[in-house]
mmCIF entry with sequence, helices, sheets and N, C-alpha, C, O atoms, coordinates in Angstrom:
data_MODEL
# 
_entry.id   MODEL 
# 
_entity.id                         1 
_entity.type                       polymer 
_entity.pdbx_number_of_molecules   1 
# 
_entity_poly.entity_id                      1 
_entity_poly.type                           'polypeptide(L)' 
_entity_poly.nstd_linkage                   no 
_entity_poly.nstd_monomer                   no 
_entity_poly.pdbx_seq_one_letter_code       MEKPKNGGQYTCTEYREEMILLGLQKRLSSEGLTLEEKESILKEIAKVEKQMGID 
_entity_poly.pdbx_seq_one_letter_code_can   MEKPKNGGQYTCTEYREEMILLGLQKRLSSEGLTLEEKESILKEIAKVEKQMGID 
_entity_poly.pdbx_strand_id                 A 
# 
loop_
_entity_poly_seq.entity_id 
_entity_poly_seq.num 
_entity_poly_seq.mon_id 
_entity_poly_seq.hetero 
1 1  MET n 
1 2  GLU n 
1 3  LYS n 
1 4  PRO n 
1 5  LYS n 
1 6  ASN n 
1 7  GLY n 
1 8  GLY n 
1 9  GLN n 
1 10 TYR n 
1 11 THR n 
1 12 CYS n 
1 13 THR n 
1 14 GLU n 
1 15 TYR n 
1 16 ARG n 
1 17 GLU n 
1 18 GLU n 
1 19 MET n 
1 20 ILE n 
1 21 LEU n 
1 22 LEU n 
1 23 GLY n 
1 24 LEU n 
1 25 GLN n 
1 26 LYS n 
1 27 ARG n 
1 28 LEU n 
1 29 SER n 
1 30 SER n 
1 31 GLU n 
1 32 GLY n 
1 33 LEU n 
1 34 THR n 
1 35 LEU n 
1 36 GLU n 
1 37 GLU n 
1 38 LYS n 
1 39 GLU n 
1 40 SER n 
1 41 ILE n 
1 42 LEU n 
1 43 LYS n 
1 44 GLU n 
1 45 ILE n 
1 46 ALA n 
1 47 LYS n 
1 48 VAL n 
1 49 GLU n 
1 50 LYS n 
1 51 GLN n 
1 52 MET n 
1 53 GLY n 
1 54 ILE n 
1 55 ASP n 
# 
_struct_asym.id          A 
_struct_asym.entity_id   1 
# 
loop_
_struct_conf.conf_type_id 
_struct_conf.id 
_struct_conf.pdbx_PDB_helix_id 
_struct_conf.beg_label_comp_id 
_struct_conf.beg_label_asym_id 
_struct_conf.beg_label_seq_id 
_struct_conf.pdbx_beg_PDB_ins_code 
_struct_conf.end_label_comp_id 
_struct_conf.end_label_asym_id 
_struct_conf.end_label_seq_id 
_struct_conf.pdbx_end_PDB_ins_code 
_struct_conf.beg_auth_comp_id 
_struct_conf.beg_auth_asym_id 
_struct_conf.beg_auth_seq_id 
_struct_conf.end_auth_comp_id 
_struct_conf.end_auth_asym_id 
_struct_conf.end_auth_seq_id 
_struct_conf.pdbx_PDB_helix_class 
_struct_conf.details 
_struct_conf.pdbx_PDB_helix_length 
HELX_P HELX_P1 AA1 CYS A 12 ? LEU A 28 ? CYS A 12 LEU A 28 1 ? 17 
HELX_P HELX_P2 AA2 LEU A 35 ? MET A 52 ? LEU A 35 MET A 52 1 ? 18 
# 
_struct_conf_type.id          HELX_P 
_struct_conf_type.criteria    ? 
_struct_conf_type.reference   ? 
# 
loop_
_atom_site.group_PDB 
_atom_site.id 
_atom_site.type_symbol 
_atom_site.label_atom_id 
_atom_site.label_alt_id 
_atom_site.label_comp_id 
_atom_site.label_asym_id 
_atom_site.label_entity_id 
_atom_site.label_seq_id 
_atom_site.pdbx_PDB_ins_code 
_atom_site.Cartn_x 
_atom_site.Cartn_y 
_atom_site.Cartn_z 
_atom_site.occupancy 
_atom_site.B_iso_or_equiv 
_atom_site.pdbx_formal_charge 
_atom_site.auth_seq_id 
_atom_site.auth_comp_id 
_atom_site.auth_asym_id 
_atom_site.auth_atom_id 
_atom_site.pdbx_PDB_model_num 
ATOM 1   N N  . MET A 1 1  ? 148.284 134.237 88.260 1.00 0.00 ? 1  MET A N  1 
ATOM 2   C CA . MET A 1 1  ? 147.157 133.357 88.336 1.00 0.00 ? 1  MET A CA 1 
ATOM 3   C C  . MET A 1 1  ? 147.256 132.453 89.528 1.00 0.00 ? 1  MET A C  1 
ATOM 4   O O  . MET A 1 1  ? 148.365 132.124 89.950 1.00 0.00 ? 1  MET A O  1 
ATOM 5   N N  . GLU A 1 2  ? 146.168 132.044 90.080 1.00 0.00 ? 2  GLU A N  1 
ATOM 6   C CA . GLU A 1 2  ? 146.154 131.202 91.269 1.00 0.00 ? 2  GLU A CA 1 
ATOM 7   C C  . GLU A 1 2  ? 146.678 129.793 90.943 1.00 0.00 ? 2  GLU A C  1 
ATOM 8   O O  . GLU A 1 2  ? 146.654 129.343 89.798 1.00 0.00 ? 2  GLU A O  1 
ATOM 9   N N  . LYS A 1 3  ? 147.142 129.132 91.985 1.00 0.00 ? 3  LYS A N  1 
ATOM 10  C CA . LYS A 1 3  ? 147.568 127.733 91.792 1.00 0.00 ? 3  LYS A CA 1 
ATOM 11  C C  . LYS A 1 3  ? 146.297 126.874 91.562 1.00 0.00 ? 3  LYS A C  1 
ATOM 12  O O  . LYS A 1 3  ? 145.244 127.154 92.135 1.00 0.00 ? 3  LYS A O  1 
ATOM 13  N N  . PRO A 1 4  ? 146.409 125.865 90.748 1.00 0.00 ? 4  PRO A N  1 
ATOM 14  C CA . PRO A 1 4  ? 145.300 124.969 90.520 1.00 0.00 ? 4  PRO A CA 1 
ATOM 15  C C  . PRO A 1 4  ? 144.851 124.329 91.837 1.00 0.00 ? 4  PRO A C  1 
ATOM 16  O O  . PRO A 1 4  ? 145.672 124.028 92.703 1.00 0.00 ? 4  PRO A O  1 
ATOM 17  N N  . LYS A 1 5  ? 143.558 124.128 91.974 1.00 0.00 ? 5  LYS A N  1 
ATOM 18  C CA . LYS A 1 5  ? 142.960 123.559 93.173 1.00 0.00 ? 5  LYS A CA 1 
ATOM 19  C C  . LYS A 1 5  ? 143.096 122.048 93.247 1.00 0.00 ? 5  LYS A C  1 
ATOM 20  O O  . LYS A 1 5  ? 142.733 121.457 94.264 1.00 0.00 ? 5  LYS A O  1 
ATOM 21  N N  . ASN A 1 6  ? 143.598 121.412 92.220 1.00 0.00 ? 6  ASN A N  1 
ATOM 22  C CA . ASN A 1 6  ? 143.618 119.992 92.156 1.00 0.00 ? 6  ASN A CA 1 
ATOM 23  C C  . ASN A 1 6  ? 144.998 119.414 92.407 1.00 0.00 ? 6  ASN A C  1 
ATOM 24  O O  . ASN A 1 6  ? 145.379 118.456 91.734 1.00 0.00 ? 6  ASN A O  1 
ATOM 25  N N  . GLY A 1 7  ? 145.758 119.949 93.338 1.00 0.00 ? 7  GLY A N  1 
ATOM 26  C CA . GLY A 1 7  ? 147.072 119.407 93.664 1.00 0.00 ? 7  GLY A CA 1 
ATOM 27  C C  . GLY A 1 7  ? 148.160 119.774 92.691 1.00 0.00 ? 7  GLY A C  1 
ATOM 28  O O  . GLY A 1 7  ? 149.162 119.065 92.600 1.00 0.00 ? 7  GLY A O  1 
ATOM 29  N N  . GLY A 1 8  ? 148.000 120.865 91.953 1.00 0.00 ? 8  GLY A N  1 
ATOM 30  C CA . GLY A 1 8  ? 149.047 121.321 91.087 1.00 0.00 ? 8  GLY A CA 1 
ATOM 31  C C  . GLY A 1 8  ? 148.924 120.854 89.634 1.00 0.00 ? 8  GLY A C  1 
ATOM 32  O O  . GLY A 1 8  ? 149.749 121.231 88.802 1.00 0.00 ? 8  GLY A O  1 
ATOM 33  N N  . GLN A 1 9  ? 147.957 120.078 89.325 1.00 0.00 ? 9  GLN A N  1 
ATOM 34  C CA . GLN A 1 9  ? 147.752 119.593 87.936 1.00 0.00 ? 9  GLN A CA 1 
ATOM 35  C C  . GLN A 1 9  ? 146.992 120.704 87.147 1.00 0.00 ? 9  GLN A C  1 
ATOM 36  O O  . GLN A 1 9  ? 146.052 121.320 87.649 1.00 0.00 ? 9  GLN A O  1 
ATOM 37  N N  . TYR A 1 10 ? 147.433 120.915 85.937 1.00 0.00 ? 10 TYR A N  1 
ATOM 38  C CA . TYR A 1 10 ? 146.760 121.894 85.052 1.00 0.00 ? 10 TYR A CA 1 
ATOM 39  C C  . TYR A 1 10 ? 145.872 121.081 84.118 1.00 0.00 ? 10 TYR A C  1 
ATOM 40  O O  . TYR A 1 10 ? 146.359 120.261 83.339 1.00 0.00 ? 10 TYR A O  1 
ATOM 41  N N  . THR A 1 11 ? 144.580 121.313 84.204 1.00 0.00 ? 11 THR A N  1 
ATOM 42  C CA . THR A 1 11 ? 143.618 120.485 83.457 1.00 0.00 ? 11 THR A CA 1 
ATOM 43  C C  . THR A 1 11 ? 143.232 121.086 82.129 1.00 0.00 ? 11 THR A C  1 
ATOM 44  O O  . THR A 1 11 ? 143.444 122.275 81.891 1.00 0.00 ? 11 THR A O  1 
ATOM 45  N N  . CYS A 1 12 ? 142.675 120.281 81.275 1.00 0.00 ? 12 CYS A N  1 
ATOM 46  C CA . CYS A 1 12 ? 142.140 120.705 79.987 1.00 0.00 ? 12 CYS A CA 1 
ATOM 47  C C  . CYS A 1 12 ? 141.067 121.768 80.178 1.00 0.00 ? 12 CYS A C  1 
ATOM 48  O O  . CYS A 1 12 ? 140.974 122.712 79.393 1.00 0.00 ? 12 CYS A O  1 
ATOM 49  N N  . THR A 1 13 ? 140.274 121.617 81.200 1.00 0.00 ? 13 THR A N  1 
ATOM 50  C CA . THR A 1 13 ? 139.182 122.539 81.475 1.00 0.00 ? 13 THR A CA 1 
ATOM 51  C C  . THR A 1 13 ? 139.735 123.924 81.794 1.00 0.00 ? 13 THR A C  1 
ATOM 52  O O  . THR A 1 13 ? 139.240 124.939 81.305 1.00 0.00 ? 13 THR A O  1 
ATOM 53  N N  . GLU A 1 14 ? 140.791 123.936 82.640 1.00 0.00 ? 14 GLU A N  1 
ATOM 54  C CA . GLU A 1 14 ? 141.402 125.229 82.991 1.00 0.00 ? 14 GLU A CA 1 
ATOM 55  C C  . GLU A 1 14 ? 142.020 125.888 81.718 1.00 0.00 ? 14 GLU A C  1 
ATOM 56  O O  . GLU A 1 14 ? 141.903 127.099 81.529 1.00 0.00 ? 14 GLU A O  1 
ATOM 57  N N  . TYR A 1 15 ? 142.652 125.106 80.888 1.00 0.00 ? 15 TYR A N  1 
ATOM 58  C CA . TYR A 1 15 ? 143.243 125.604 79.661 1.00 0.00 ? 15 TYR A CA 1 
ATOM 59  C C  . TYR A 1 15 ? 142.138 126.198 78.762 1.00 0.00 ? 15 TYR A C  1 
ATOM 60  O O  . TYR A 1 15 ? 142.271 127.290 78.211 1.00 0.00 ? 15 TYR A O  1 
ATOM 61  N N  . ARG A 1 16 ? 141.065 125.440 78.645 1.00 0.00 ? 16 ARG A N  1 
ATOM 62  C CA . ARG A 1 16 ? 139.935 125.857 77.802 1.00 0.00 ? 16 ARG A CA 1 
ATOM 63  C C  . ARG A 1 16 ? 139.382 127.181 78.317 1.00 0.00 ? 16 ARG A C  1 
ATOM 64  O O  . ARG A 1 16 ? 139.136 128.087 77.521 1.00 0.00 ? 16 ARG A O  1 
ATOM 65  N N  . GLU A 1 17 ? 139.180 127.317 79.625 1.00 0.00 ? 17 GLU A N  1 
ATOM 66  C CA . GLU A 1 17 ? 138.635 128.544 80.194 1.00 0.00 ? 17 GLU A CA 1 
ATOM 67  C C  . GLU A 1 17 ? 139.560 129.704 79.895 1.00 0.00 ? 17 GLU A C  1 
ATOM 68  O O  . GLU A 1 17 ? 139.090 130.786 79.545 1.00 0.00 ? 17 GLU A O  1 
ATOM 69  N N  . GLU A 1 18 ? 140.891 129.504 80.027 1.00 0.00 ? 18 GLU A N  1 
ATOM 70  C CA . GLU A 1 18 ? 141.830 130.570 79.734 1.00 0.00 ? 18 GLU A CA 1 
ATOM 71  C C  . GLU A 1 18 ? 141.810 130.997 78.280 1.00 0.00 ? 18 GLU A C  1 
ATOM 72  O O  . GLU A 1 18 ? 141.933 132.181 77.967 1.00 0.00 ? 18 GLU A O  1 
ATOM 73  N N  . MET A 1 19 ? 141.653 130.018 77.390 1.00 0.00 ? 19 MET A N  1 
ATOM 74  C CA . MET A 1 19 ? 141.613 130.346 75.967 1.00 0.00 ? 19 MET A CA 1 
ATOM 75  C C  . MET A 1 19 ? 140.311 131.128 75.619 1.00 0.00 ? 19 MET A C  1 
ATOM 76  O O  . MET A 1 19 ? 140.319 132.058 74.812 1.00 0.00 ? 19 MET A O  1 
ATOM 77  N N  . ILE A 1 20 ? 139.226 130.717 76.250 1.00 0.00 ? 20 ILE A N  1 
ATOM 78  C CA . ILE A 1 20 ? 137.958 131.416 76.051 1.00 0.00 ? 20 ILE A CA 1 
ATOM 79  C C  . ILE A 1 20 ? 138.118 132.883 76.534 1.00 0.00 ? 20 ILE A C  1 
ATOM 80  O O  . ILE A 1 20 ? 137.715 133.822 75.848 1.00 0.00 ? 20 ILE A O  1 
ATOM 81  N N  . LEU A 1 21 ? 138.699 133.041 77.700 1.00 0.00 ? 21 LEU A N  1 
ATOM 82  C CA . LEU A 1 21 ? 138.867 134.407 78.284 1.00 0.00 ? 21 LEU A CA 1 
ATOM 83  C C  . LEU A 1 21 ? 139.796 135.250 77.390 1.00 0.00 ? 21 LEU A C  1 
ATOM 84  O O  . LEU A 1 21 ? 139.524 136.426 77.149 1.00 0.00 ? 21 LEU A O  1 
ATOM 85  N N  . LEU A 1 22 ? 140.873 134.656 76.906 1.00 0.00 ? 22 LEU A N  1 
ATOM 86  C CA . LEU A 1 22 ? 141.749 135.408 75.998 1.00 0.00 ? 22 LEU A CA 1 
ATOM 87  C C  . LEU A 1 22 ? 141.053 135.808 74.701 1.00 0.00 ? 22 LEU A C  1 
ATOM 88  O O  . LEU A 1 22 ? 141.239 136.913 74.193 1.00 0.00 ? 22 LEU A O  1 
ATOM 89  N N  . GLY A 1 23 ? 140.248 134.885 74.177 1.00 0.00 ? 23 GLY A N  1 
ATOM 90  C CA . GLY A 1 23 ? 139.497 135.211 72.945 1.00 0.00 ? 23 GLY A CA 1 
ATOM 91  C C  . GLY A 1 23 ? 138.522 136.342 73.153 1.00 0.00 ? 23 GLY A C  1 
ATOM 92  O O  . GLY A 1 23 ? 138.384 137.232 72.315 1.00 0.00 ? 23 GLY A O  1 
ATOM 93  N N  . LEU A 1 24 ? 137.839 136.292 74.299 1.00 0.00 ? 24 LEU A N  1 
ATOM 94  C CA . LEU A 1 24 ? 136.865 137.381 74.596 1.00 0.00 ? 24 LEU A CA 1 
ATOM 95  C C  . LEU A 1 24 ? 137.575 138.721 74.769 1.00 0.00 ? 24 LEU A C  1 
ATOM 96  O O  . LEU A 1 24 ? 137.090 139.750 74.297 1.00 0.00 ? 24 LEU A O  1 
ATOM 97  N N  . GLN A 1 25 ? 138.729 138.708 75.448 1.00 0.00 ? 25 GLN A N  1 
ATOM 98  C CA . GLN A 1 25 ? 139.470 139.934 75.625 1.00 0.00 ? 25 GLN A CA 1 
ATOM 99  C C  . GLN A 1 25 ? 139.983 140.493 74.305 1.00 0.00 ? 25 GLN A C  1 
ATOM 100 O O  . GLN A 1 25 ? 140.022 141.706 74.100 1.00 0.00 ? 25 GLN A O  1 
ATOM 101 N N  . LYS A 1 26 ? 140.372 139.595 73.422 1.00 0.00 ? 26 LYS A N  1 
ATOM 102 C CA . LYS A 1 26 ? 140.829 140.022 72.089 1.00 0.00 ? 26 LYS A CA 1 
ATOM 103 C C  . LYS A 1 26 ? 139.646 140.641 71.298 1.00 0.00 ? 26 LYS A C  1 
ATOM 104 O O  . LYS A 1 26 ? 139.799 141.670 70.640 1.00 0.00 ? 26 LYS A O  1 
ATOM 105 N N  . ARG A 1 27 ? 138.472 139.991 71.380 1.00 0.00 ? 27 ARG A N  1 
ATOM 106 C CA . ARG A 1 27 ? 137.299 140.526 70.707 1.00 0.00 ? 27 ARG A CA 1 
ATOM 107 C C  . ARG A 1 27 ? 136.948 141.888 71.239 1.00 0.00 ? 27 ARG A C  1 
ATOM 108 O O  . ARG A 1 27 ? 136.565 142.775 70.476 1.00 0.00 ? 27 ARG A O  1 
ATOM 109 N N  . LEU A 1 28 ? 137.073 142.072 72.557 1.00 0.00 ? 28 LEU A N  1 
ATOM 110 C CA . LEU A 1 28 ? 136.738 143.333 73.185 1.00 0.00 ? 28 LEU A CA 1 
ATOM 111 C C  . LEU A 1 28 ? 137.625 144.478 72.677 1.00 0.00 ? 28 LEU A C  1 
ATOM 112 O O  . LEU A 1 28 ? 137.194 145.630 72.617 1.00 0.00 ? 28 LEU A O  1 
ATOM 113 N N  . SER A 1 29 ? 138.862 144.146 72.314 1.00 0.00 ? 29 SER A N  1 
ATOM 114 C CA . SER A 1 29 ? 139.769 145.188 71.849 1.00 0.00 ? 29 SER A CA 1 
ATOM 115 C C  . SER A 1 29 ? 139.621 145.470 70.362 1.00 0.00 ? 29 SER A C  1 
ATOM 116 O O  . SER A 1 29 ? 140.309 146.333 69.819 1.00 0.00 ? 29 SER A O  1 
ATOM 117 N N  . SER A 1 30 ? 138.733 144.750 69.709 1.00 0.00 ? 30 SER A N  1 
ATOM 118 C CA . SER A 1 30 ? 138.490 144.964 68.261 1.00 0.00 ? 30 SER A CA 1 
ATOM 119 C C  . SER A 1 30 ? 137.841 146.328 68.021 1.00 0.00 ? 30 SER A C  1 
ATOM 120 O O  . SER A 1 30 ? 137.062 146.820 68.838 1.00 0.00 ? 30 SER A O  1 
ATOM 121 N N  . GLU A 1 31 ? 138.174 146.905 66.912 1.00 0.00 ? 31 GLU A N  1 
ATOM 122 C CA . GLU A 1 31 ? 137.553 148.159 66.551 1.00 0.00 ? 31 GLU A CA 1 
ATOM 123 C C  . GLU A 1 31 ? 136.185 147.901 65.937 1.00 0.00 ? 31 GLU A C  1 
ATOM 124 O O  . GLU A 1 31 ? 135.934 146.829 65.387 1.00 0.00 ? 31 GLU A O  1 
ATOM 125 N N  . GLY A 1 32 ? 135.322 148.868 66.032 1.00 0.00 ? 32 GLY A N  1 
ATOM 126 C CA . GLY A 1 32 ? 134.035 148.839 65.357 1.00 0.00 ? 32 GLY A CA 1 
ATOM 127 C C  . GLY A 1 32 ? 132.941 148.105 66.111 1.00 0.00 ? 32 GLY A C  1 
ATOM 128 O O  . GLY A 1 32 ? 131.886 147.818 65.546 1.00 0.00 ? 32 GLY A O  1 
ATOM 129 N N  . LEU A 1 33 ? 133.180 147.797 67.386 1.00 0.00 ? 33 LEU A N  1 
ATOM 130 C CA . LEU A 1 33 ? 132.150 147.160 68.159 1.00 0.00 ? 33 LEU A CA 1 
ATOM 131 C C  . LEU A 1 33 ? 131.109 148.169 68.614 1.00 0.00 ? 33 LEU A C  1 
ATOM 132 O O  . LEU A 1 33 ? 131.441 149.302 68.964 1.00 0.00 ? 33 LEU A O  1 
ATOM 133 N N  . THR A 1 34 ? 129.870 147.761 68.607 1.00 0.00 ? 34 THR A N  1 
ATOM 134 C CA . THR A 1 34 ? 128.817 148.647 69.166 1.00 0.00 ? 34 THR A CA 1 
ATOM 135 C C  . THR A 1 34 ? 128.844 148.545 70.665 1.00 0.00 ? 34 THR A C  1 
ATOM 136 O O  . THR A 1 34 ? 129.453 147.630 71.221 1.00 0.00 ? 34 THR A O  1 
ATOM 137 N N  . LEU A 1 35 ? 128.198 149.463 71.317 1.00 0.00 ? 35 LEU A N  1 
ATOM 138 C CA . LEU A 1 35 ? 128.081 149.499 72.791 1.00 0.00 ? 35 LEU A CA 1 
ATOM 139 C C  . LEU A 1 35 ? 127.442 148.185 73.300 1.00 0.00 ? 35 LEU A C  1 
ATOM 140 O O  . LEU A 1 35 ? 127.860 147.631 74.317 1.00 0.00 ? 35 LEU A O  1 
ATOM 141 N N  . GLU A 1 36 ? 126.449 147.720 72.588 1.00 0.00 ? 36 GLU A N  1 
ATOM 142 C CA . GLU A 1 36 ? 125.759 146.507 72.970 1.00 0.00 ? 36 GLU A CA 1 
ATOM 143 C C  . GLU A 1 36 ? 126.678 145.307 72.896 1.00 0.00 ? 36 GLU A C  1 
ATOM 144 O O  . GLU A 1 36 ? 126.654 144.443 73.773 1.00 0.00 ? 36 GLU A O  1 
ATOM 145 N N  . GLU A 1 37 ? 127.511 145.250 71.823 1.00 0.00 ? 37 GLU A N  1 
ATOM 146 C CA . GLU A 1 37 ? 128.463 144.152 71.666 1.00 0.00 ? 37 GLU A CA 1 
ATOM 147 C C  . GLU A 1 37 ? 129.536 144.165 72.772 1.00 0.00 ? 37 GLU A C  1 
ATOM 148 O O  . GLU A 1 37 ? 129.911 143.120 73.302 1.00 0.00 ? 37 GLU A O  1 
ATOM 149 N N  . LYS A 1 38 ? 130.007 145.346 73.096 1.00 0.00 ? 38 LYS A N  1 
ATOM 150 C CA . LYS A 1 38 ? 130.982 145.487 74.196 1.00 0.00 ? 38 LYS A CA 1 
ATOM 151 C C  . LYS A 1 38 ? 130.409 145.043 75.502 1.00 0.00 ? 38 LYS A C  1 
ATOM 152 O O  . LYS A 1 38 ? 131.064 144.324 76.257 1.00 0.00 ? 38 LYS A O  1 
ATOM 153 N N  . GLU A 1 39 ? 129.192 145.458 75.791 1.00 0.00 ? 39 GLU A N  1 
ATOM 154 C CA . GLU A 1 39 ? 128.511 145.056 77.031 1.00 0.00 ? 39 GLU A CA 1 
ATOM 155 C C  . GLU A 1 39 ? 128.314 143.552 77.124 1.00 0.00 ? 39 GLU A C  1 
ATOM 156 O O  . GLU A 1 39 ? 128.495 142.950 78.182 1.00 0.00 ? 39 GLU A O  1 
ATOM 157 N N  . SER A 1 40 ? 127.937 142.954 75.994 1.00 0.00 ? 40 SER A N  1 
ATOM 158 C CA . SER A 1 40 ? 127.752 141.494 75.950 1.00 0.00 ? 40 SER A CA 1 
ATOM 159 C C  . SER A 1 40 ? 129.094 140.767 76.195 1.00 0.00 ? 40 SER A C  1 
ATOM 160 O O  . SER A 1 40 ? 129.145 139.773 76.919 1.00 0.00 ? 40 SER A O  1 
ATOM 161 N N  . ILE A 1 41 ? 130.135 141.261 75.603 1.00 0.00 ? 41 ILE A N  1 
ATOM 162 C CA . ILE A 1 41 ? 131.443 140.613 75.789 1.00 0.00 ? 41 ILE A CA 1 
ATOM 163 C C  . ILE A 1 41 ? 131.918 140.787 77.250 1.00 0.00 ? 41 ILE A C  1 
ATOM 164 O O  . ILE A 1 41 ? 132.461 139.853 77.840 1.00 0.00 ? 41 ILE A O  1 
ATOM 165 N N  . LEU A 1 42 ? 131.714 141.957 77.812 1.00 0.00 ? 42 LEU A N  1 
ATOM 166 C CA . LEU A 1 42 ? 132.111 142.165 79.203 1.00 0.00 ? 42 LEU A CA 1 
ATOM 167 C C  . LEU A 1 42 ? 131.340 141.245 80.157 1.00 0.00 ? 42 LEU A C  1 
ATOM 168 O O  . LEU A 1 42 ? 131.909 140.731 81.120 1.00 0.00 ? 42 LEU A O  1 
ATOM 169 N N  . LYS A 1 43 ? 130.048 141.039 79.890 1.00 0.00 ? 43 LYS A N  1 
ATOM 170 C CA . LYS A 1 43 ? 129.265 140.109 80.680 1.00 0.00 ? 43 LYS A CA 1 
ATOM 171 C C  . LYS A 1 43 ? 129.823 138.694 80.587 1.00 0.00 ? 43 LYS A C  1 
ATOM 172 O O  . LYS A 1 43 ? 129.932 137.985 81.587 1.00 0.00 ? 43 LYS A O  1 
ATOM 173 N N  . GLU A 1 44 ? 130.178 138.296 79.349 1.00 0.00 ? 44 GLU A N  1 
ATOM 174 C CA . GLU A 1 44 ? 130.707 136.963 79.173 1.00 0.00 ? 44 GLU A CA 1 
ATOM 175 C C  . GLU A 1 44 ? 132.054 136.811 79.845 1.00 0.00 ? 44 GLU A C  1 
ATOM 176 O O  . GLU A 1 44 ? 132.335 135.763 80.426 1.00 0.00 ? 44 GLU A O  1 
ATOM 177 N N  . ILE A 1 45 ? 132.897 137.835 79.782 1.00 0.00 ? 45 ILE A N  1 
ATOM 178 C CA . ILE A 1 45 ? 134.157 137.815 80.475 1.00 0.00 ? 45 ILE A CA 1 
ATOM 179 C C  . ILE A 1 45 ? 133.947 137.653 81.963 1.00 0.00 ? 45 ILE A C  1 
ATOM 180 O O  . ILE A 1 45 ? 134.641 136.853 82.591 1.00 0.00 ? 45 ILE A O  1 
ATOM 181 N N  . ALA A 1 46 ? 133.030 138.372 82.539 1.00 0.00 ? 46 ALA A N  1 
ATOM 182 C CA . ALA A 1 46 ? 132.729 138.267 83.980 1.00 0.00 ? 46 ALA A CA 1 
ATOM 183 C C  . ALA A 1 46 ? 132.270 136.827 84.316 1.00 0.00 ? 46 ALA A C  1 
ATOM 184 O O  . ALA A 1 46 ? 132.676 136.260 85.330 1.00 0.00 ? 46 ALA A O  1 
ATOM 185 N N  . LYS A 1 47 ? 131.456 136.277 83.483 1.00 0.00 ? 47 LYS A N  1 
ATOM 186 C CA . LYS A 1 47 ? 130.957 134.889 83.667 1.00 0.00 ? 47 LYS A CA 1 
ATOM 187 C C  . LYS A 1 47 ? 132.103 133.882 83.704 1.00 0.00 ? 47 LYS A C  1 
ATOM 188 O O  . LYS A 1 47 ? 132.172 133.024 84.584 1.00 0.00 ? 47 LYS A O  1 
ATOM 189 N N  . VAL A 1 48 ? 133.002 134.010 82.723 1.00 0.00 ? 48 VAL A N  1 
ATOM 190 C CA . VAL A 1 48 ? 134.139 133.088 82.632 1.00 0.00 ? 48 VAL A CA 1 
ATOM 191 C C  . VAL A 1 48 ? 135.113 133.287 83.826 1.00 0.00 ? 48 VAL A C  1 
ATOM 192 O O  . VAL A 1 48 ? 135.628 132.321 84.389 1.00 0.00 ? 48 VAL A O  1 
ATOM 193 N N  . GLU A 1 49 ? 135.344 134.551 84.188 1.00 0.00 ? 49 GLU A N  1 
ATOM 194 C CA . GLU A 1 49 ? 136.189 134.815 85.319 1.00 0.00 ? 49 GLU A CA 1 
ATOM 195 C C  . GLU A 1 49 ? 135.639 134.221 86.610 1.00 0.00 ? 49 GLU A C  1 
ATOM 196 O O  . GLU A 1 49 ? 136.391 133.705 87.436 1.00 0.00 ? 49 GLU A O  1 
ATOM 197 N N  . LYS A 1 50 ? 134.328 134.298 86.774 1.00 0.00 ? 50 LYS A N  1 
ATOM 198 C CA . LYS A 1 50 ? 133.670 133.712 87.960 1.00 0.00 ? 50 LYS A CA 1 
ATOM 199 C C  . LYS A 1 50 ? 133.836 132.197 87.932 1.00 0.00 ? 50 LYS A C  1 
ATOM 200 O O  . LYS A 1 50 ? 134.089 131.595 88.976 1.00 0.00 ? 50 LYS A O  1 
ATOM 201 N N  . GLN A 1 51 ? 133.704 131.574 86.789 1.00 0.00 ? 51 GLN A N  1 
ATOM 202 C CA . GLN A 1 51 ? 133.893 130.104 86.697 1.00 0.00 ? 51 GLN A CA 1 
ATOM 203 C C  . GLN A 1 51 ? 135.315 129.745 87.069 1.00 0.00 ? 51 GLN A C  1 
ATOM 204 O O  . GLN A 1 51 ? 135.559 128.706 87.683 1.00 0.00 ? 51 GLN A O  1 
ATOM 205 N N  . MET A 1 52 ? 136.264 130.608 86.695 1.00 0.00 ? 52 MET A N  1 
ATOM 206 C CA . MET A 1 52 ? 137.676 130.331 86.956 1.00 0.00 ? 52 MET A CA 1 
ATOM 207 C C  . MET A 1 52 ? 138.079 130.684 88.389 1.00 0.00 ? 52 MET A C  1 
ATOM 208 O O  . MET A 1 52 ? 139.165 130.317 88.838 1.00 0.00 ? 52 MET A O  1 
ATOM 209 N N  . GLY A 1 53 ? 137.213 131.389 89.097 1.00 0.00 ? 53 GLY A N  1 
ATOM 210 C CA . GLY A 1 53 ? 137.485 131.769 90.476 1.00 0.00 ? 53 GLY A CA 1 
ATOM 211 C C  . GLY A 1 53 ? 138.394 133.010 90.559 1.00 0.00 ? 53 GLY A C  1 
ATOM 212 O O  . GLY A 1 53 ? 139.110 133.183 91.545 1.00 0.00 ? 53 GLY A O  1 
ATOM 213 N N  . ILE A 1 54 ? 138.366 133.873 89.528 1.00 0.00 ? 54 ILE A N  1 
ATOM 214 C CA . ILE A 1 54 ? 139.180 135.077 89.584 1.00 0.00 ? 54 ILE A CA 1 
ATOM 215 C C  . ILE A 1 54 ? 138.314 136.349 89.524 1.00 0.00 ? 54 ILE A C  1 
ATOM 216 O O  . ILE A 1 54 ? 138.780 137.405 89.094 1.00 0.00 ? 54 ILE A O  1 
ATOM 217 N N  . ASP A 1 55 ? 137.079 136.234 89.951 1.00 0.00 ? 55 ASP A N  1 
ATOM 218 C CA . ASP A 1 55 ? 136.205 137.431 89.922 1.00 0.00 ? 55 ASP A CA 1 
ATOM 219 C C  . ASP A 1 55 ? 136.468 138.340 91.044 1.00 0.00 ? 55 ASP A C  1 
ATOM 220 O O  . ASP A 1 55 ? 135.822 139.381 91.159 1.00 0.00 ? 55 ASP A O  1 
# 
């Protein structure tokens, strides 16, 4: 992961974004998802990654 942009401090916002991303990735690996659900989760993952600057 990239170094924080704020002088090395790890913020609550960064932690929150990481936890959201991990939750979405876990949901994506769940069995029984429809194609539409998978596509929706992938779009949300891309959105969060873009916010985090890792797109």
